[in-house]
C-alpha positions as CSV (number, residue, x, y, z in Angstrom):
1,X,-83.7,-161.0,-4.6
2,X,-81.7,-158.7,-2.0
3,X,-80.2,-155.6,-3.8
4,X,-77.0,-154.2,-2.5
5,X,-75.8,-151.4,-4.8
6,X,-71.5,-150.5,-2.5
7,X,-68.5,-148.2,-3.8
8,X,-65.1,-150.2,-3.5
9,X,-64.7,-149.4,0.0
10,X,-67.6,-150.5,1.4
11,X,-67.5,-153.6,0.6
12,X,-66.3,-155.9,2.8
13,X,-64.2,-158.9,2.5
14,X,-66.5,-161.5,2.5
15,X,-68.6,-159.5,-0.3
16,X,-65.3,-158.3,-2.2
17,X,-64.3,-162.9,-2.2
18,X,-67.8,-163.8,-3.6
19,X,-68.1,-161.5,-6.2
20,X,-64.6,-162.0,-7.4
21,X,-64.9,-165.8,-7.8
22,X,-68.3,-165.4,-9.8
23,X,-66.8,-163.6,-11.6
24,X,-63.6,-165.9,-12.2
25,X,-66.9,-168.9,-12.0
26,X,-68.1,-167.7,-15.0
27,X,-65.8,-165.3,-17.7
28,X,-62.3,-166.9,-16.4
29,X,-63.6,-171.0,-15.7
30,X,-66.9,-171.0,-17.5
31,X,-66.5,-169.5,-20.8
32,X,-62.4,-171.4,-20.8
33,X,-61.1,-167.3,-21.4
34,X,-57.8,-166.5,-18.8
35,X,-58.1,-162.6,-19.5
36,X,-57.3,-159.8,-16.5
37,X,-60.4,-160.0,-14.6
38,X,-58.7,-157.6,-12.0
39,X,-58.4,-155.0,-14.5
40,X,-58.1,-151.8,-12.0
41,X,-61.5,-150.2,-12.1
42,X,-62.9,-151.8,-9.8
43,X,-61.5,-149.6,-7.0
44,X,-62.6,-146.2,-9.5
45,X,-64.1,-144.1,-7.9
46,X,-67.9,-143.7,-9.8
47,X,-67.7,-147.6,-9.8
48,X,-70.3,-149.5,-8.1
49,X,-70.4,-152.6,-7.3
50,X,-74.8,-154.7,-7.8
51,X,-75.2,-157.7,-6.0
52,X,-77.9,-159.3,-6.1
53,X,-78.3,-162.4,-3.0
54,X,-80.8,-164.5,-3.0
55,X,-82.7,-165.0,0.7
56,X,-80.8,-167.8,2.1
57,X,-77.6,-165.5,1.4
58,X,-75.4,-166.7,-1.8
59,X,-74.6,-164.2,-4.0
60,X,-76.6,-165.0,-7.3
61,X,-76.4,-162.4,-9.6
62,X,-74.0,-159.5,-9.7
63,X,-72.8,-156.4,-12.3
64,X,-70.5,-153.4,-12.4
65,X,-71.4,-150.2,-13.0
66,X,-69.8,-147.2,-14.6
67,X,-69.7,-143.9,-14.5
68,X,-69.0,-141.6,-17.6
69,X,-65.0,-141.6,-18.7
70,X,-63.7,-145.0,-17.5
71,X,-65.0,-147.4,-20.4
72,X,-67.0,-145.7,-22.3
73,X,-67.7,-141.6,-22.9
74,X,-70.9,-142.9,-21.2
75,X,-71.8,-144.6,-18.3
76,X,-71.5,-147.8,-18.4
77,X,-72.0,-151.6,-16.6
78,X,-70.1,-155.1,-17.7
79,X,-69.2,-158.2,-15.7
80,X,-73.2,-158.9,-15.7
81,X,-73.3,-162.5,-14.5
82,X,-75.5,-164.9,-13.0
83,X,-74.8,-167.8,-11.0
84,X,-75.1,-171.0,-12.6
85,X,-77.1,-172.5,-10.6
86,X,-80.1,-169.5,-11.6
87,X,-79.9,-169.1,-14.9
88,X,-83.2,-169.8,-16.9
89,X,-85.2,-168.6,-13.0
90,X,-85.9,-165.0,-14.8
91,X,-83.2,-163.5,-12.4
92,X,-81.5,-161.9,-15.7
93,X,-84.0,-159.8,-16.6
94,X,-84.4,-158.5,-12.8
95,X,-80.3,-157.9,-13.5
96,X,-80.7,-156.0,-15.9
97,X,-83.6,-154.1,-14.8
98,X,-82.2,-153.4,-11.8
99,X,-78.4,-152.2,-13.7
100,X,-81.3,-149.7,-15.4
101,X,-82.7,-147.9,-12.2
102,X,-79.7,-147.9,-10.9
103,X,-77.5,-146.3,-13.2
104,X,-81.1,-143.9,-13.9
105,X,-80.4,-143.2,-10.0
106,X,-77.0,-142.3,-9.8
107,X,-76.7,-141.0,-13.8
108,X,-79.8,-139.8,-14.5
109,X,-80.5,-138.9,-18.5
110,X,-77.4,-140.5,-19.5
111,X,-77.2,-142.4,-21.8
112,X,-75.2,-146.2,-21.9
113,X,-72.5,-148.0,-23.7
114,X,-71.9,-151.6,-23.2
115,X,-69.6,-154.0,-25.4
116,X,-71.7,-157.0,-25.1
117,X,-71.2,-161.0,-25.5
118,X,-73.1,-161.0,-29.1
119,X,-75.0,-164.0,-27.9
120,X,-76.6,-161.5,-25.9
121,X,-77.9,-158.8,-28.7
122,X,-81.4,-159.9,-28.5
123,X,-81.6,-159.7,-24.7
124,X,-80.5,-156.1,-24.6
125,X,-82.2,-155.1,-27.9
126,X,-85.4,-156.4,-25.5
127,X,-84.0,-153.3,-23.3
128,X,-84.2,-150.5,-25.4
129,X,-80.5,-151.6,-26.3
130,X,-79.0,-150.8,-30.6
131,X,-75.5,-151.8,-32.0
132,X,-73.4,-149.1,-32.5
133,X,-70.3,-151.1,-33.5
134,X,-69.7,-153.9,-36.0
135,X,-69.0,-157.8,-34.0
136,X,-65.5,-157.7,-32.7
137,X,-63.4,-160.4,-31.2
138,X,-62.4,-159.7,-27.1
139,X,-60.6,-162.4,-25.3
140,X,-61.8,-164.9,-28.6
141,X,-65.4,-164.3,-27.9
142,X,-67.2,-162.4,-30.6
143,X,-68.4,-158.6,-29.2
144,X,-70.0,-155.7,-30.0
145,X,-70.6,-152.0,-28.7
146,X,-74.2,-151.4,-28.0
147,X,-76.1,-148.0,-26.7
148,X,-79.4,-147.6,-25.0
149,X,-80.2,-143.8,-25.1
150,X,-81.7,-141.5,-23.0
151,X,-82.1,-138.4,-24.9
């Protein structure tokens, strides 16, 4: 996979369209969850868009990386997305590894907090995350807050 990590102003219109389409296809359509996908964080200073392209140029992986203070006190990431046709191929594991590498480069030794869908608890635990909240509903989907401690 070919990776790019860009600020909002570095995205071209094709990249922006592709990442928004991937996010809407998964989080709104596939999960049948109408929610405000465009939350005004994409353009913030300190937000990075991680795009993973297949060799054929198709966007198949995406995540948004957020500096401390935007979503949580600590660094964070979200909108973790793998194109439906590429799930089960190890792309999710690769995406999370790349996310954590970029977070370490951007915010060295910073704890990372996330709001994870409950069904992904084991996936994130395998990468060192621990639950720091009870399960709560966000847009009618069970979530819990998790942290990867760097201290």
